[in-house]
N, C-alpha and C positions, 0 to 999 in steps of 0.2 A: 417242500412244505406246501400244504394246501391253502387256497385262498381263505381269508378269515372274514367272510361277509358280515357276520353278526357284529364283530368288534368294530369294523369300519362303518357299519350302519350308524353307530353312535356319532361318528364324524359327520354324517349327513345331517343328523338332527342338530348338531352343534352349529353347523353352518359356516364354520371357519371365520366367525366374526371376532369381536374382542370386547364385548360389553356394550352397555347402552351408548347409543350414538346420537348426539344432539342433531337436530335438523340443521342443514346447511342452507343459509340464505346467501346466494351469490352476490346479492346487492350489498352485503356487509363486508365482503372480502376486498382487499386491496390488490389491484393488479400489480404483479411483480415486474420490475423493469427488465428489459431485454439485455441489459449490460450492467455489470457491477462497477462501481467507482467509489473511491474514497475509503477503501477498506484498510488501508495501511500496508506498508511494504513487507510486513512479516506474514501477511495473509495471502491466500492463493489468488493468483491472477488468472482469470478464465478468458479465453478467446470468445468472442460473441457467437462463434459457431460451435462451441463446445456443447456436447449433448446435455450437460447439466444446466445450461443457460437457454439454448435455442430449443431444446426438446427434440423429439424424433418426428420428422415429417410423416404424415399419414401415408404418403406414397412410398416410404422406405421400408415398410413392413407389410406383412400379409401376403396373400396369394399373388396379387398382381405385380408385386415388387420382385418376385423370384426370377432368377435366370432360368431359361428354358432347360429342361432336363429331358433329353431325347434317349429313349431306350434303343439299343441296337436292334437292327432288323434280324428277325429270327432266321435260321438256316432254312433253305427250301425244303418243303415237305414236313415241317414241324409245326405248322399252324393249323389249328382246328377252328372252324367258324360255327358260331351259334346265332340263330335268329328265331325268336319265338313264333313269328308269323310269316317268315320268308318274304317280307315286304321290302326291307332295307337291304337285305343280303340274300337274293334268290338262290345263290349257290351254296348256302349254308347246309352243313351235314347234320346239325343237331338243333333241336328246339329247346333243350334244357342245358343249363351249365353243368349240372352234375353228370349228365350223360357224356358230355365231352371230357370231363375229368376222368371218368372211368376208362374211356378209350385212349386217353393221352399217355404218352411215355414221359418219364422225368426229363425236364428240360424243355418241354414243348411250350408253345404259346397258344392260349385260347382267346380268340377274338370274339367279343360279345357285342353283337350289333344292337342298335336301339330297340327297346322293347321292355316288357315287364316280365320278370322271372321270379316265380314264387318258389325259390329254392333256398334251402339251408345248404350252402355250398361247402362240402366237406373236402378239404384239400389235404390229401395224404401223400403227396409227392411234390417235388420241386417244379412249380409251374409259374408262368407269367400270364396274368389275366389283363386283357386290354379292352376297356369299354370306350364309349364315345362321349361320355359326359365331360363338359368343360366347367370346372370350378372357377369362380372369380370372387373378388371382394363384393361386387354388386349383387351377385346371386346369393351371397351369404348374409348380407346385411338385412335382406328383406325375405319374408317367407316365399318359398317357391313351390309351385306345383310341378311334379315330375312330368316331363313330356315324353311319351313313349315313342314319338317319331324321331326324337333327337338324343334322348338319354338312354343309357344302359342302366336299368333300374332293377335292383334286387330287393324285393319285398318278401321278407322271409316269414314263414308261418311258425307257430309254436312247435318246437321240436326239442323235447328235453334232452339234455346232455350234449348239445352241440356248442353251448356257450359255457360261461362260468357258473359254478354253484348249481349245476343241474338245469340251467336255463337254456335259452336259445341263442343262435347267432346267425347273422347273414353270411359271413365267411368264417368258417371254423378251420383255422390253419393248424395242421398237425404235422408239418414238415418244414425244414429249414429253407431259407432263400426263396420264399414265395413273394411275388410282386403282384399287387392289386392296384390298377391304374385306370381311373376314368369311370367311376360308378356313382350312382345314388344308392345308398344303402339305408333302409328303414324297415321297421317291422310291418307285417301285414296286419291290418286291423280287422277285428270281427271274427278272429279264428276261435275264440272261446277259451284259449289256453292262458296260463299265467305268464304272458310275455313281458311282465314287468322286470324280469331279470335278463333282458335281452342285450346282447352285444352286437354292435354293427359289424365290427371285425374283431375276432378273438384269436389269439395264438396261444397254444397250450404249453405246458411245461416242457423243458428240455428241447426247445427249438430256438432258432435265432435267425437273424437276417430277414425278418419280415419287412417288406416295404409297402407302405400305403401312401398313395399320392394322387393328386389331381381328382379327388373325389368329394362328394357331398354326403356327409354321414349325419343323419338327423333322426330325432324322435325315438332313439333307443334309450335304454337305461344308462348304458355306457357306449360312447361312440366307438373308440378304438381301445381295446383292452388287451394288453400284451404282456406275456412273460418272455424271458429270453435267457438262455444259458451264457450269452456273451461271446460266443465263438465268432460270430459275424455281426457287424453293426446292423441294428434295426433302425428303420427310418420312417418318420411320419412327416410328410412335407406337402405343402401346397394344397391342403385340404380345407374345405369348409366343414367345421365341426359345430353343429348348431342344435340347440333345444333337445339335448339328450336327458330327458327328465321323466321317462316312463316309469310308472310304478309308485308304490307308497313310499313315504319319507323314511320308514324304518328299514329300507333296503339300501343297497349300495348303488343308488341312482344319482343322477345329476352330474355325472362325470363325463367330460369331453374326451380327453385322452388319459388313460389310466395305466401306469406302468406298475406291475404287481410284484409280489414278493420275490426277491433275489434277481430282479431284472438288472441287467448291466449291458453297457455298450450300445447307447442309443443316441439318435439325433432327431430333434423335433424342431423344424424350421419352416418359416414362411407359411404358417397356417393362419386362417381367420377363424376365431372361435367366438360364439355368442350365445347367450341365454342358457348356458349350462349351469344349473342352480347350485351345485356344490363347488366344482372347480373345472376350469377349462383344461388344466394339466395337473394331474395328481400323481406324485411319486411316493410309493410306499415300500420301504425297505429296498430301495433301488439305488444304484450308483453308476458312475461313469456315463453321465448323460449330459448332452449339450442342448439347451433350449434357447433359440435365438430367432430374431426377426419375425416373431409372431405378433398378431394383432388380436387383442381381446376386447370385446365390447359387451358390457352388461352381463358378464359371468358372475357366479358367486365369488370365487377367487380366480384370478388369472393363473396363478401357480400355487400349489400346495405341496409341501415336501415333508415327509415324516420318516424318521428312523433310518436314514441312509447309512449311519455308522454301523448298523447291524448287518448290512449286506456283506457277503463274502463271495468273490474278492471285492475289495473296495476300490473306488476310483472317484475322481472329483465330479461334482455337479456344477456346471457352469450355466448361469442364467444371464444372458446379456443381450442388450439392444432389442428389447421387447416394448411394445406400446400397449398399455392397458387403461381403459377408461370405464367409468361408471360401474365398478364392481359393487355388488350388493353385500359382500362380506369384506374381510380384509383382502386387499388386492393381491399381495403376496403373503400367504400364511405359512410360516416356517415353524413346523412343530418341533418336538423334542428329538434328541438323540441323533442329530445330524453332525457330520464331520466333513471337512474339506469342501465347503460350499462357497461359491463365488457368485455374487449378485452385482453385476457391473453394467453401468450405462443404460439403465432402463428408464422409461418415462411413464409414470403412474399418475393418473389424474382423476379427480372428481369421484372418489370412492366413498361408500357409505360408512366404512369403519377406518382402520388404519391402512397406511400404504404398504409398509413392510412390517409385519407383526411376528415377533418371536415368542413362542410359547413352549412350555415343557411337555405338552400333550403328545403322546406317541401312538396311542391306540394299540400298543402291545401289552395286553392285559392291564395290570394296574401301574405299569412303569411310567414314571415321570422323570425326564432326564433333560439336561440342557444340551443345546448345540454348542459346538466349539470349533475353533479354526475356521470361522466364517469371515469372509471379506465382503463388505458392502461398500461399493466405491462408485462415485460418479453418477449416482442416480438422481433423477429429478422427481420429487414427490410433492404434489400440490393439491390443495382443495379437498383434503380428506375430512370425513365426518368425525374422526378421532385424531390420532397423532400421525405425523408423517412416518416416523420410524419408532417402533415401540417394542420394548423387551420386558416381559414380565411373566412369571410363572403362575400356575393354577392353584398351588397349595402353599401353605406357610413354609418358610425356609427353603423354598424350591426355586431353583434358578432356571432361566430360559436361555441365557446367552453368556458364555464365558470365553476368555482367551481369544477374542475376536477383534476385528478392526472395522470401524465406521469412518470412512474418509472421503472427503471431497464431494459429499452429497449436497444437494440443494433442496431443502425442505421448507416450503413456505405456504402461507395462506391456509393452514390447517386449523380446524376448530379447536383442537387441544394444543399439543406441543409439537415443535419441530423434530426433536429427538427426545424420547422419554425412556429413561431407564428406571424401572420400578425397584422397590425395596427387595429384600431377601438377598440371594447370592449371585446376582448378576454382576460379577466382578471380573477384574483382570482384563477389561476391554480397553482399547485405545480409541478415543473419539477425537478426530483431528481434521483440521482444514475443511470443516463443513460450513456452509453458508445457510443460515436459518433466519427467516424473516417473516414478520406479519402473522405469527401464529397466535391463536386466541388466548392460551394460558401462559406458556413460556416457550421461547425459542429453544432454550437448553434446560433440560429437567433431569435430575438424578436424585432418586430417593434412597440409594444405598448408603450404608454407613461404614466408613473405613478410614484408612490413613492417607488416601491419595487426594486428588484434586477436590477442593471444597469439602474435605472430610468424607469423601465417597470411596467406593471400591474400584473406581475407574480413573483413567488418565485422560483428561480433556486438555487439548492444546490447540491454540491458533484457530479456534472456531469463531465465526462472526455471527452475532445475534444481539438483539436489543434487550431481551428479558431472560432471566434465569432464576431458579429457585435456590441455588447455592452459589457462593462467590467463586469466581475463577473458571466457571464452565465456558463462558463466552467472553471474548474481549469486548470491552466498552459496554457491557450490559448492566442494566439495573437489576438488583437482587430483590425479589419479592417472594413471600412464602408460596 
């Protein structure tokens, strides 16, 4: 199936938000205590070091927290050396990366010395590319100017057809098990072409095992844009993915890491993402993916997931132990038609809209469908401009979340609600053992109508909160409309 740029462009315009967001005045918010006490012996007891209380330390996620990953030394005689000016590597045989690719045999390593390479690197065989760039949290949090004396820089020109939808790419991966390690990848400015559809790293259909690591990927429309047939695990780790917003808003821009239609078998870990205006990590009809130990700062959404239930073969999506702050949309935006999704032990702070937002929006034509079999457990969500956790559809009688569990989450100091289940068909969910405090409207809120707790469609048990809109949702809570 070909990429559907036009349909997903609608998602860019939507912005993965969740409706009007009142301004957050930090001075009006109550600081949540570091330990819980006096909740009653039938309620959960958390250790002070539990992620839902203590939060995730900044040093436990991102590039700098990752264990070193050393690539094996290549066999003698299989390394080709590239240097654009022969200053750093006088013995280099090639001055362009593509020339080395043409000369290389499958399995070879191409060592790219510091310099600037105006290549659209076309990778049509299994190769390992080793650059000299060192990514770090510090280099990612602040704008950087590439240094040709120390960085291996790919500044790719407009070259139609090397990337997605007829656009351009820095690395265009057309073979399986390609490794890209240690580069700055960004478009070449001033070439006159429509580079707004540029991919920093692009892997084409029917390949897998792409590894992108230790790199700084910036100023593209999409930083890392991967397909995968799932035969070999694809990995995106220890990268700085920043400011990938090139092009007009009606294109598929603003994506940091984008896993495209029928992608499966992927690992995204220990990346630092920032200033990607749609989403730091966006999964569209993808499954069997683990997203962990990433740090997101001021992205549109840290994670956006759509229509994983449509992927064949299916596999779970696990999103755990990620830290996201200052999102300009909903921090985690979970669209429609997802299945077997696990959102566990994440720390979400200070976002403009909701922390974890469930919607029935799928971007698959007119289809609106709920997500089901979702587990949301042990997350800390605080200081959101809307609700901490919110489930609600886009159309009348449409459900966003069914047959799912929200358990042991800590949602506090949000402008609207701690957990908000909106009307229509958001039913058969179990909301249990959550701690919800100091939220502006209600700690516990459910607008569905049915035969279960508080005459809703959902089962609420052993939740701690002070305010609720229906009786029985939270223990010891006052009920107000």
